[in-house]
C-alpha positions as CSV (number, residue, x, y, z in Angstrom):
1,M,128.5,101.3,110.1
2,I,131.5,100.4,108.1
3,R,133.0,98.9,111.3
4,I,129.9,96.9,111.9
5,F,129.9,95.6,108.0
6,S,133.8,94.6,108.6
7,L,133.2,93.1,111.7
8,S,130.2,90.9,110.2
9,V,132.5,89.8,107.4
10,V,135.4,88.8,109.9
11,C,133.0,86.7,112.0
12,L,131.7,85.2,109.0
13,G,134.8,84.2,107.7
14,L,135.9,82.7,111.0
15,S,132.8,80.9,111.2
16,L,133.4,79.2,107.9
17,S,137.0,78.6,108.5
18,C,136.2,76.8,111.7
19,S,133.3,74.6,110.2
20,S,135.4,73.8,107.4
21,Q,138.2,72.4,109.6
22,Q,135.8,70.3,111.8
23,S,134.3,68.7,108.5
24,E,137.8,67.7,107.4
25,K,138.4,66.2,111.0
26,A,135.3,64.2,110.8
27,Q,136.3,62.9,107.2
28,E,139.7,61.6,108.9
29,A,139.6,57.8,109.4
30,P,139.8,56.8,112.9
31,K,143.1,55.3,113.9
32,E,143.2,51.7,114.4
33,Q,144.2,50.5,118.1
34,V,147.4,49.0,118.1
35,T,147.7,45.7,119.8
36,I,150.6,43.3,121.0
37,V,150.1,39.7,121.0
38,P,150.9,38.4,124.4
39,G,154.1,36.4,124.6
40,T,157.8,36.8,125.5
41,Y,159.8,39.2,123.1
42,A,163.6,40.1,122.9
43,A,164.2,43.4,123.2
44,V,167.2,45.4,121.7
45,V,167.9,48.9,122.2
46,S,168.2,50.8,119.2
47,Q,171.7,52.2,118.7
48,D,170.7,55.4,116.9
49,K,170.7,57.8,119.9
50,V,172.9,55.9,122.5
51,A,176.1,57.5,123.4
52,D,179.3,55.7,122.1
53,D,180.4,55.3,125.7
54,V,177.6,52.8,126.4
55,K,177.1,51.3,123.2
56,A,178.9,48.1,124.3
57,F,176.7,47.8,127.3
58,H,173.7,47.9,125.2
59,V,174.9,45.3,122.7
60,T,175.9,42.8,125.1
61,S,172.8,43.1,127.6
62,R,170.2,40.6,127.2
63,I,166.7,41.8,127.6
64,S,163.3,40.4,127.4
65,F,159.9,41.8,127.8
66,G,157.0,39.2,128.8
67,F,153.3,40.3,128.1
68,E,151.1,37.9,129.4
69,A,147.5,37.6,128.6
70,D,146.2,38.5,132.2
71,N,148.6,41.8,131.6
72,T,151.0,40.8,133.8
73,F,154.5,42.4,132.5
74,I,157.7,40.5,133.3
75,Y,161.0,42.2,132.7
76,K,164.4,40.4,132.4
77,V,167.9,41.8,131.7
78,A,171.2,40.4,132.0
79,A,174.3,42.5,131.8
80,M,177.7,42.7,132.8
81,G,177.4,39.5,134.9
82,R,174.2,40.9,136.8
83,E,170.6,39.7,136.3
84,I,167.6,41.6,137.2
85,D,163.8,40.6,136.9
86,D,161.0,42.8,137.6
87,V,157.3,42.0,137.4
88,G,154.2,44.4,137.0
89,R,151.4,45.2,134.7
90,W,151.0,46.4,131.1
91,E,148.4,48.1,129.3
92,I,147.8,49.6,125.7
93,R,146.1,52.9,125.6
94,G,145.6,54.2,122.3
95,D,148.9,54.0,120.5
96,S,150.9,54.0,123.7
97,L,152.1,51.0,125.8
98,H,152.0,51.8,129.7
99,I,154.2,49.7,131.9
100,F,153.2,50.1,135.6
101,G,153.1,48.7,139.1
102,L,156.9,47.2,138.9
103,Q,158.3,46.1,141.9
104,K,161.6,47.8,141.4
105,G,161.5,50.0,138.3
106,P,159.5,53.4,137.5
107,D,156.1,53.3,135.5
108,S,157.0,54.2,131.9
109,A,154.9,54.9,128.6
110,F,156.1,54.1,125.3
111,K,154.8,54.9,121.7
112,L,154.0,51.4,120.3
113,V,154.4,50.8,116.5
114,K,153.7,47.5,114.8
115,V,156.4,47.1,112.3
116,S,155.3,43.6,111.2
117,E,153.0,40.7,112.2
118,D,155.1,40.0,115.0
119,R,157.7,42.6,115.3
120,Y,157.1,45.8,117.4
121,E,159.3,49.3,118.0
122,I,158.4,51.2,121.4
123,F,159.7,54.7,121.8
124,G,160.1,56.3,125.1
125,P,162.6,56.6,127.9
126,N,164.6,53.9,125.5
127,H,164.1,53.0,122.0
128,F,163.6,49.2,122.1
129,I,163.0,46.6,118.9
130,L,160.7,43.7,120.1
131,T,161.0,40.2,118.2
132,P,159.4,37.3,119.4
133,Q,161.6,35.4,121.7
134,E,161.8,31.4,121.2
135,E,160.9,29.4,123.8
136,V,163.5,26.9,125.1
137,T,162.3,23.7,126.6
138,P,164.5,22.0,128.6
139,I,166.0,18.3,127.3
140,K,164.6,15.6,129.5
141,E,166.5,12.6,130.2
């Protein structure tokens, strides 16, 4: 009889604990979906976790990410006298930026953080800081 009473008390305690956790989760505000404004962004590799022997390479690289309104992704990098361009697709799912379908590079996913109205950070295989890149228009004579 004591065992049944003890078991009942434990079950009641677990039930109350689970229901209070569910009500706490229900009261949490839903996270706002992060968005990125289409355009071309200069992408700088954060130097926080970059090995010393490749820091100079990252500092001298010119990288840009293009986010077109039709979800076309354009990647450009110029480093050490070489230029690489790649085209694929981009999509935001929750708080993650997914880049996929590239012609040359692998699919990647990054955690997307909006730092300010027009500045973003993405964390994944690399940590990039994205700022709008000014469009340069050629001078017509």
